[in-house]
TIKE-963013 format. One line per 2 residues: their letters; for each residue x, y, z of N, C-alpha, C. Coordinates in steps of 0.2 Angstrom, whole numbers, plus 2048, in hexadecimal, padded with zeros to 3 digits. Example, Ala and Ser with C-alpha at 12.3 -4.5 7.8 and 13.67 -1.06 7.14 Angstrom:
// residues 2
AS) 842:7E4:827:83E:7EA:827:842:7F0:827  840:7F5:823:844:7FB:824:840:800:827
***
This chain:
// residues 330
ME) 840:791:857:842:796:850:843:791:84B  83E:792:844:842:78D:83E:844:794:83A
II) 84A:793:837:84B:794:831:848:793:82B  845:793:827:843:791:820:848:796:81A
SL) 84D:790:817:84D:793:812:84C:78F:80C  848:793:808:842:78F:803:844:78D:7FD
FG) 84C:78F:7FB:84D:78D:7F6:84F:784:7F7  84F:782:7FA:850:77C:7FD:847:778:7FE
SL) 845:77C:803:83D:778:804:835:77A:7FF  836:77C:7FB:833:77D:7F4:832:77A:7F1
NE) 82F:777:7EC:82F:774:7E6:832:77A:7DE  82E:77D:7E0:82D:784:7DA:833:78A:7DC
EP) 838:78A:7D5:83C:78E:7D6:839:797:7D6  83F:79C:7D7:83C:7A3:7DA:83B:7A6:7D2
EK) 837:7AB:7D2:837:7AD:7CD:83D:7B2:7CA  83E:7B0:7C3:845:7B3:7C2:843:7BC:7C0
PE) 848:7BF:7C3:846:7C5:7C1:846:7CA:7BD  841:7D0:7BA:842:7CF:7B4:847:7D2:7B1
EP) 849:7D4:7AB:84D:7D8:7A7:84D:7DD:7A9  855:7E3:7AB:853:7E8:7AB:850:7ED:7A7
QE) 84D:7F2:7A8:84B:7F6:7A0:84D:7FB:7A2  84D:800:79C:84F:806:79B:84B:80C:79E
PE) 84C:810:7A2:84B:815:7A7:842:817:7A4  844:819:79D:83C:81B:79A:836:815:79A
EK) 83B:810:798:835:80C:794:834:807:79E  837:809:7A1:834:804:7A8:82E:80D:7AA
KA) 831:811:7AA:82B:817:7AD:826:814:7A8  826:813:7A0:820:813:79D:81B:80C:79D
GF) 81F:808:7A2:81B:801:7A4:819:803:7A9  81C:807:7AE:81A:807:7B5:812:80C:7B4
FS) 812:812:7B2:80C:814:7AE:806:811:7AC  809:80B:7A8:802:809:7A6:800:805:7AA
RM) 805:800:7AF:803:7FB:7B2:7FD:800:7B9  801:807:7B9:7FB:80A:7BF:7F3:80D:7BB
KQ) 7F6:80D:7B5:7EF:80E:7B2:7EC:806:7B2  7EC:803:7AF:7E9:7FE:7B1:7E7:7FA:7B6
AV) 7EA:7FB:7BC:7E7:7FA:7C2:7E1:800:7C3  7E0:806:7C1:7DA:808:7C5:7D6:80A:7BB
TR) 7D8:808:7BB:7D1:805:7B2:7CB:806:7B6  7C7:801:7BC:7C1:802:7BC:7BD:807:7BF
TR) 7C5:80B:7C3:7C1:811:7C8:7C1:818:7C2  7C7:816:7BC:7C5:81B:7B7:7C1:81A:7B3
ES) 7BE:815:7B1:7B6:814:7AF:7B2:818:7AF  7B2:816:7B7:7AA:819:7BB:7AC:823:7BB
FS) 7B2:825:7BB:7B3:82D:7BB:7B1:82F:7B3  7B2:82A:7AF:7B6:82D:7A5:7AD:832:7A6
EK) 7A8:82E:7A4:7A3:82F:7A2:7A1:837:7A4  7A4:836:7AC:7A0:83F:7AE:7A4:843:7AB
IE) 7AB:843:7AF:7B0:847:7AD:7AF:847:7A4  7B0:844:7A0:7AF:845:799:7AB:847:798
GI) 7A4:845:79A:7A1:84E:798:7A1:853:79A  7A3:855:7A0:7A6:85B:7A0:7AC:85F:79D
VA) 7B1:858:79B:7B7:858:796:7B4:85C:78F  7AE:85B:78D:7AD:859:787:7AA:861:786
MT) 7A7:868:78C:7A5:86B:78C:7AB:871:788  7A8:878:785:7AF:87B:787:7AD:882:789
RA) 7A8:882:78C:7A7:887:792:7A9:888:796  7AC:88E:79B:7AD:88C:7A2:7A9:889:7A4
VD) 7AB:885:7AA:7A8:880:7AE:7A5:885:7B2  79F:881:7B4:798:885:7B8:797:880:7BE
ER) 794:882:7C4:791:880:7C9:78F:878:7CA  78C:87A:7C3:788:871:7C2:78F:86A:7C0
DL) 792:870:7BC:799:867:7BB:79C:868:7C0  79D:86B:7C6:7A0:86B:7CC:79C:868:7CF
EE) 794:864:7D1:792:861:7D4:792:85C:7D2  793:859:7CB:791:854:7C7:79A:852:7C7
LE) 7A1:856:7CA:7A5:851:7CB:7A6:850:7D1  7A2:855:7D6:7A0:852:7DC:79E:84B:7DC
TT) 79A:849:7DA:794:843:7DA:79C:83E:7D9  79E:83F:7D5:7A3:83C:7CF:7A7:839:7D4
LI) 7AA:83F:7D8:7B2:83E:7DC:7AD:838:7E5  7A8:83A:7E7:7A6:835:7EE:7A5:82F:7EA
AS) 7A3:82E:7E1:7A0:828:7E1:7A5:822:7DF  7AD:825:7E1:7B4:821:7DE:7B5:821:7E4
DI) 7B2:824:7EA:7B5:822:7F0:7BB:828:7F5  7BB:82C:7F3:7C1:832:7F3:7BD:834:7FC
GV) 7B7:834:7FB:7B5:837:804:7B0:83C:802  7AC:83D:805:7A9:845:806:7AE:84B:807
QT) 7B1:849:80B:7B5:850:811:7B9:850:80C  7BE:84B:808:7C3:84D:803:7C1:851:7FB
TT) 7BB:84C:7FD:7B9:850:7F5:7B6:858:7F5  7B2:857:7FE:7AF:860:7FC:7B6:865:7FD
EI) 7BC:865:802:7C1:865:800:7C5:866:7F7  7C5:863:7F4:7C6:862:7ED:7C4:868:7EB
LE) 7BB:868:7EC:7B7:86A:7E9:7B7:873:7EA  7B9:875:7EE:7BA:879:7F3:7BE:87E:7F1
AL) 7C5:87A:7EE:7CA:87E:7EC:7C8:880:7E3  7C7:87C:7E1:7C2:87C:7D9:7BF:881:7DA
RE) 7BA:883:7DE:7B4:88A:7DC:7BB:88E:7DD  7BE:88F:7E4:7C1:896:7E6:7C4:895:7DB
RA) 7C8:893:7DA:7CE:893:7D6:7C9:895:7CF  7C2:892:7CF:7BD:896:7CB:7BB:89E:7CB
RR) 7BA:8A0:7D3:7B8:8A6:7D5:7BD:8AA:7D4  7C5:8A8:7D3:7CB:8AD:7D0:7CA:8AD:7C9
KA) 7CA:8A8:7C5:7CB:8A5:7BD:7C9:8A2:7BC  7C3:8A4:7B6:7BC:89F:7B5:7C1:896:7B2
IE) 7BF:891:7B3:7C0:88B:7B2:7BD:88A:7A9  7C4:88C:7A4:7C2:88A:7A0:7BF:884:79C
GG) 7BA:882:79F:7B8:879:79A:7BB:875:79F  7BA:870:79B:7B9:867:79E:7C1:866:79D
AE) 7C3:868:79A:7CD:866:79B:7D2:86B:79F  7CE:871:7A1:7D3:875:7A4:7D4:870:7AD
LR) 7CA:86E:7AD:7C9:86A:7B4:7CC:867:7B4  7CD:862:7AF:7CD:85A:7B0:7D8:85E:7B3
DL) 7DA:860:7B0:7E1:863:7B4:7E1:868:7BB  7DE:867:7BC:7DE:86C:7C2:7DA:867:7C8
LK) 7D8:863:7C4:7D3:85C:7C9:7DC:859:7CB  7DE:858:7C6:7E6:854:7C6:7EA:857:7CC
EQ) 7E9:85B:7CA:7ED:85F:7CF:7EE:85D:7D6  7E5:85F:7D7:7E5:860:7DE:7E5:858:7E1
LK) 7E3:856:7DF:7E5:84D:7DF:7EB:84A:7E0  7EE:84C:7DC:7F7:84D:7DE:7F9:84D:7E3
AI) 7F6:855:7E5:7F9:85A:7E9:7F8:854:7F2  7F2:854:7F0:7EE:84F:7F6:7F3:84B:7F9
LD) 7F6:843:7F2:7F6:83F:7F3:800:83F:7F6  801:845:7F4:80B:846:7F4:80A:849:7FA
AP) 804:84E:7FF:805:84F:805:807:84E:80C  805:846:80B:80A:842:80E:80F:83C:811
QK) 812:83C:808:819:83D:807:81E:83C:80A  821:839:80D:828:83A:810:82D:837:810
AV) 834:838:811:83A:832:811:838:82C:813  83A:827:812:839:821:816:841:81E:818
AQ) 83D:81F:821:842:81F:825:847:818:823  84F:819:824:853:817:821:858:813:82A
PA) 859:80E:82C:85E:80E:832:865:80D:830  869:80F:835:870:811:834:873:80A:831
EP) 870:806:832:872:7FD:832:86E:7FB:832  870:7F5:82C:869:7EE:82B:869:7EB:830
PK) 862:7E8:831:85D:7E8:82E:858:7EE:82C  855:7F0:828:84C:7F6:827:847:7EF:82D
VT) 844:7F2:830:83F:7EB:830:838:7F1:831  834:7EF:82C:82F:7F0:82A:829:7EC:82D
FL) 823:7ED:830:81E:7E6:832:818:7E9:82F  816:7E5:82C:810:7E4:827:809:7E2:82C
VG) 804:7E8:82C:800:7E5:832:7F9:7E9:82D  7F3:7E5:832:7EC:7E8:82F:7E9:7E1:830
VN) 7E2:7E3:82D:7DE:7DB:830:7DF:7D7:82B  7DA:7D2:82D:7DB:7CA:827:7D9:7CC:822
GT) 7D9:7CA:81D:7D5:7CC:816:7D8:7CF:813  7DC:7D4:814:7DE:7DB:811:7E5:7D8:809
GK) 7E8:7D2:80E:7ED:7CF:808:7F3:7D2:80C  7F5:7D1:812:7F9:7D4:815:7FE:7CE:815
TT) 7FF:7C8:814:804:7C2:813:805:7C4:80D  801:7C4:807:801:7C3:801:807:7CA:801
TS) 807:7CD:804:80A:7D7:802:810:7D4:804  810:7D0:80C:817:7CE:80D:81D:7CB:808
GK) 81A:7C7:805:81C:7C5:801:821:7C9:7F9  81C:7CB:7F9:81C:7CF:7F2:820:7D6:7F5
LA) 822:7D7:7FA:827:7DD:7FA:82D:7D9:7FC  82D:7D4:7FE:833:7CE:7FF:837:7D0:7F8
AW) 831:7CE:7F3:835:7CF:7EA:835:7D5:7E9  833:7D7:7EA:834:7E1:7E8:83A:7E2:7EC
SR) 83C:7E2:7F2:842:7E4:7F4:848:7E2:7F1  848:7DA:7F0:84D:7D6:7EC:84D:7D9:7E3
AQ) 848:7DA:7E2:84A:7E0:7DC:84E:7E4:7DF  84D:7E6:7E1:851:7ED:7E3:859:7EA:7E3
GH) 85B:7E5:7E3:85F:7E2:7E6:863:7E2:7ED  85E:7E1:7F2:85B:7E0:7FB:85D:7D9:7FD
SV) 860:7D7:800:860:7D3:805:85A:7D1:809  856:7CC:80A:84F:7CF:80C:84F:7C5:811
LL) 84A:7C8:816:848:7C3:81D:83F:7C5:81E  83D:7C0:81E:837:7C1:820:835:7BC:826
CA) 832:7C0:82B:82F:7BD:833:828:7BA:831  824:7B4:832:820:7B4:831:81B:7B5:839
AD) 81A:7BB:83C:817:7BC:842:810:7BC:841  80B:7B9:83E:805:7BA:83F:804:7B1:83C
TF) 805:7AF:844:803:7A7:846:7FD:7A7:849  7F9:7AA:848:7F2:7A8:84C:7ED:7A6:844
RA) 7ED:7A8:840:7EA:7A6:83A:7EB:7A3:837  7E4:79E:835:7E9:799:833:7EA:799:82C
AA) 7F2:794:82B:7F4:794:825:7F7:79B:823  7F9:7A1:825:7FE:7A4:825:804:7A2:825
IE) 806:7A1:82A:80D:79D:828:80D:79A:822  80B:795:820:80D:791:819:80C:798:813
QL) 806:79A:815:804:7A0:80E:80C:7A2:80E  80E:7A6:813:814:7AB:812:81B:7A7:80F
EV) 81B:7A1:812:823:79B:80F:820:79B:808  81C:79A:804:818:799:7FF:81B:79E:7FA
WA) 819:7A5:7FD:81B:7AB:7FC:824:7AC:7FC  826:7AB:802:82C:7AB:800:830:7A8:7FC
GR) 82F:7A1:7FC:832:79C:7F4:831:79F:7EE  82C:7A4:7EE:82D:7A9:7E6:830:7AD:7E6
SG) 833:7AF:7ED:837:7B6:7EB:83D:7B6:7EE  83D:7AE:7F1:844:7AA:7EF:848:7B0:7F8
VD) 844:7AE:7FA:847:7B2:802:847:7AC:809  84A:7AD:80C:849:7A7:814:846:7AB:818
MI) 843:7A7:81B:83D:7A9:821:83E:7A4:826  83B:7AB:82B:83B:7A6:833:835:7A7:835
KT) 834:7A1:838:82E:79C:83C:82D:79C:842  826:79A:845:826:796:84A:81E:791:846
KQ) 81C:78F:84E:815:78A:84D:810:78D:84C  80B:78D:849:804:791:84B:804:792:851
GG) 803:798:851:800:799:85C:804:79B:85E  80A:79B:85B:810:79E:860:811:7A6:861
DP) 815:7AA:865:816:7AF:868:818:7B2:862  815:7B5:85D:818:7BB:857:81C:7BC:85A
AA) 81D:7C1:862:824:7C6:862:82A:7C1:862  82A:7BB:865:82F:7B4:865:831:7B4:860
VL) 82E:7B3:85A:830:7B4:854:832:7B7:850  830:7BF:855:834:7C4:850:83C:7C7:853
YD) 83B:7C4:858:841:7C6:85C:845:7C0:857  848:7BB:856:849:7B5:854:84A:7BA:84C
AA) 845:7BA:84A:847:7C0:843:84B:7C4:842  84B:7C8:847:84F:7CF:846:856:7CC:84A
SA) 856:7C7:84C:85E:7C6:84F:861:7C1:849  85C:7C0:845:861:7BB:840:862:7C1:83A
AK) 85E:7C5:839:85F:7CB:834:864:7D2:835  866:7D0:83C:86B:7D6:840:870:7D2:83E
AR) 871:7CA:841:876:7C8:83E:878:7C6:838  872:7C8:833:876:7C3:82C:879:7CA:828
GT) 876:7CF:82B:876:7D7:828:870:7D7:822  869:7D3:823:866:7D4:81C:861:7DD:81F
AD) 862:7DB:817:85E:7E2:818:859:7E7:817  855:7E1:815:84D:7E2:819:84A:7DD:81C
LY) 847:7DC:821:845:7D9:825:83D:7DC:824  837:7D7:821:82F:7D6:820:82F:7D2:826
VD) 829:7D8:82A:824:7D3:82F:81E:7D4:82E  81C:7CC:82E:814:7CD:82C:811:7C9:833
TA) 80E:7D1:835:80B:7D0:83D:804:7CC:83A  7FE:7CB:842:7FA:7C9:840:7F2:7CE:840
GR) 7ED:7CC:83B:7E9:7D0:83C:7E4:7D1:843  7E2:7C8:844:7DE:7C8:84A:7E1:7C4:84F
LH) 7DF:7C4:855:7E1:7BE:85A:7DF:7B9:85C  7E1:7B3:85F:7DB:7AC:861:7DD:7AF:869
TK) 7E0:7B4:869:7E0:7B2:872:7DD:7BB:874  7DD:7BA:87B:7D9:7BF:87F:7DD:7C6:87F
TG) 7E4:7C4:87C:7EA:7CB:87C:7E6:7CE:876  7E5:7D5:877:7E5:7DB:872:7EA:7D9:86C
LM) 7E6:7DC:865:7EB:7DD:860:7F0:7E0:860  7EE:7E6:863:7F1:7EF:860:7F8:7EC:868
DE) 7F4:7E7:86F:7FA:7E6:873:800:7E2:871  7FD:7DD:86D:802:7D8:868:807:7DC:866
LE) 805:7E3:85E:808:7E5:85C:80C:7EA:85F  808:7EF:863:80E:7F0:868:814:7EB:86C
KM) 815:7E7:86F:81B:7E0:871:81E:7E0:86B  81C:7DF:865:821:7DF:85F:825:7E2:85D
RR) 821:7E7:860:826:7F0:85F:82B:7EF:863  82A:7F0:86A:830:7EF:86C:834:7E9:86D
TA) 830:7E5:869:837:7DF:869:83C:7E2:866  839:7E4:85F:83C:7E6:857:841:7EC:85C
SR) 83F:7F1:85F:843:7F6:861:848:7F4:865  847:7EF:869:850:7ED:86D:854:7E9:86A
LI) 855:7E8:864:858:7E2:861:85B:7E9:85B  854:7EB:859:859:7F0:853:855:7F8:852
PG) 85B:7FC:854:85A:803:854:852:806:850  850:80A:854:849:80C:84E:847:808:84A
AP) 844:801:84F:840:7FE:84A:83B:7FB:84C  834:7FC:847:834:7FD:844:833:805:840
HE) 83A:803:83C:837:806:835:835:80C:833  831:806:830:82B:806:82C:825:800:82D
VL) 81F:804:82F:818:801:831:814:801:82A  813:7FD:82A:80E:7FC:821:807:7FA:822
LV) 802:7FE:821:7FC:7FB:822:7F8:7F9:81C  7F6:7F2:81D:7F6:7EF:816:7EC:7F0:816
MD) 7EA:7F3:812:7E4:7F5:80F:7E2:7F1:808  7DB:7F0:80A:7D7:7EF:806:7D3:7F2:800
AT) 7D4:7F4:7FB:7D1:7FB:7F9:7CA:7FA:7F5  7C8:7F3:7F3:7C1:7F1:7F6:7BD:7F5:7F9
TG) 7BF:7F5:7FF:7BC:7F5:806:7BA:7FC:806  7BE:800:800:7BC:807:801:7BE:808:808
QN) 7B9:80E:809:7B6:813:80E:7B6:811:816  7B5:80C:815:7B3:805:81B:7B8:803:81F
GL) 7BE:803:819:7C3:802:81D:7C7:808:823  7C6:80D:81E:7C9:814:822:7CA:813:82A
QQ) 7C4:812:82D:7C3:812:833:7C8:80B:838  7C8:807:833:7CC:801:836:7D4:806:834
AR) 7D5:807:832:7DC:809:82F:7DF:811:835  7D9:815:836:7D9:818:83D:7DA:815:841
LF) 7D8:80E:845:7DA:80C:849:7DE:808:84B  7E2:807:844:7EA:803:845:7F0:809:845
TA) 7EB:80E:841:7F1:815:83F:7F3:818:847  7ED:818:84B:7EF:81B:851:7F3:817:857
AA) 7F1:80E:856:7F6:80C:85A:7FA:807:859  7FB:806:851:802:802:84E:809:806:84E
GV) 804:80F:84D:80D:812:84B:80B:810:841  807:810:83E:807:80F:839:809:816:833
TG) 810:816:831:813:81A:82A:811:81B:822  80D:815:822:80C:815:81B:808:80F:819
IV) 805:811:813:7FE:80B:812:800:808:80B  7FE:801:80B:801:7FD:806:7F8:7FD:803
LT) 7F5:7FE:7FE:7ED:7FE:7FC:7EE:7F7:7F7  7EA:7F4:7F9:7EA:7ED:7F5:7E5:7EB:7F0
KL) 7E5:7E7:7EB:7DD:7E6:7EA:7DE:7EB:7E4  7E0:7F1:7E3:7E0:7F6:7DE:7DB:7F6:7D7
DG) 7DD:7F0:7D3:7D9:7EF:7CF:7D3:7EE:7CE  7D0:7EA:7D6:7CB:7E6:7D6:7C6:7EA:7D7
TA) 7C7:7F4:7D8:7C3:7F6:7D8:7BF:7FD:7D6  7B9:7FF:7D5:7B8:805:7D1:7B9:809:7D6
KG) 7BE:80A:7DC:7BD:80F:7E3:7C2:810:7E3  7C8:80F:7DF:7CC:810:7E0:7CE:818:7E4
GI) 7C8:81E:7E3:7CD:824:7E5:7CC:822:7ED  7CC:81D:7ED:7CF:81D:7F7:7D5:81D:7F9
AV) 7D9:81F:7F5:7DE:821:7F6:7E3:828:7F6  7DD:82D:7F2:7DC:832:7F7:7DC:834:7FA
AI) 7D5:830:7FE:7D2:82F:805:7D5:82F:809  7DB:82A:80A:7E1:826:80D:7E4:82E:80E
AR) 7E9:831:80B:7EE:835:80A:7E9:83A:80C  7E3:83C:80C:7E2:842:813:7DE:843:816
EL) 7DC:83B:816:7D8:83A:81F:7DC:837:824  7E0:835:81F:7E5:832:826:7EB:834:828
SL) 7EC:839:820:7F3:83D:821:7FB:836:820  7FB:830:81D:7FD:82A:81C:7FE:82B:814
PV) 806:82A:812:808:829:80A:805:822:807  802:822:803:802:81B:801:808:81A:7FE
RF) 80B:813:800:812:814:800:810:80C:7F7  80D:807:7F9:80D:803:7F4:805:802:7F3
VG) 804:800:7EB:7FE:7FE:7EA:800:7F6:7E6  7F8:7F1:7E9:7FA:7EB:7E6:7F5:7EA:7E0
IG) 7F6:7E8:7D9:7F3:7E6:7D6:7F2:7E2:7D3  7F2:7DC:7D4:7F0:7D4:7CF:7F2:7D0:7D6
EK) 7F5:7CA:7D5:7F6:7C6:7D7:7FD:7C2:7D7  801:7C6:7D1:807:7C1:7D1:80A:7C6:7D8
MT) 811:7C3:7D6:816:7C5:7DB:818:7CD:7D9  81B:7CE:7D3:81B:7D4:7D1:815:7D9:7D0
DL) 80F:7D8:7D2:80A:7DC:7D4:80A:7E0:7D9  810:7E5:7DB:811:7E6:7E1:814:7ED:7DD
LE) 810:7F3:7DF:813:7FA:7DB:815:7FD:7DF  81A:802:7E0:81C:807:7E4:818:80C:7E1
FD) 812:810:7E4:80F:815:7E5:814:81B:7E2  80F:81C:7DB:813:824:7DB:80B:82A:7D8
SE) 80A:82E:7DB:804:832:7DB:804:833:7D2  809:836:7CF:807:836:7C8:806:834:7C3
AF) 809:82B:7C5:806:826:7C2:7FD:825:7C1  7FC:824:7CA:7F5:824:7CD:7F0:82A:7C9
VE) 7F2:831:7C9:7EE:834:7C8:7ED:836:7C1  7F3:832:7BD:7F1:832:7B4:7ED:82D:7B4
GL) 7EE:827:7B6:7E9:821:7B6:7E1:823:7B7  7E1:828:7BF:7D9:828:7BD:7D6:82B:7BC
VG) 7D9:831:7B9:7D7:835:7B7:7D9:839:7AD  7DD:837:7AD:7E0:835:7A6:7E2:83D:7A5
***
């Protein structure tokens, strides 16, 4: 086991925490950042949605068909889109939808309801540490997200330890070490190709002994051995639970928003085998198909917990359905 205290091993200084903001100012800033993150998706919505909104007459079937095409194009998915349109048609049968403005409001209600449905309280251990696994295929931003989550926890006033358990991908350990330095937290690692469960054992032991609030574990996205990835993750789950009751308390699947519907099948496999409890949706600012967040909530019955909106350490936002829908639909 090697415990790395990054304050002494890297030349760059950790970023200073931001000045405290007033609640209203903070909320306004959050909504603004979320809106900016989904700009590309909103732009793809705008022409069709605005065309319908501009109408003053009652919304008819042709308008709903145009909306259906727009929703599918944003990667909300056929299944979820069909359910949304059925609900809107049922509403129209009971009471006419008077123009596009009312249609917009009803659509926002539908989207928010879908996003909120899988939300639930995050498990909190009786005693620290809280153990969170980061899982997902390589290339989704898993290691970067681990570092950003460390910074997010520190901003909440928590003590944090990072565990470099992705011992198979070249440079993964070094990459996490840089992020640990930026976040100002310690990291436990082993040599490349080492046993992930062994380094997790060391990290969990250290976190428990120190009374560390949050332990984030960066896991492998693929293996260079004959051992199956899901078997390796299960081994790590057993290791964590032996040392810390209930661990891992969260298993966050990191998904690349730009892969859209193609990423859902990967997500289904990880959800079934790794006990995923929530989603981190990265690169949300880089896609015109941000509706994938809605598809995830509906088709996987999993809450989106965080969204990545850029490369900076602070470009990880705790997901808020209201801010997301306002940013998406306006």
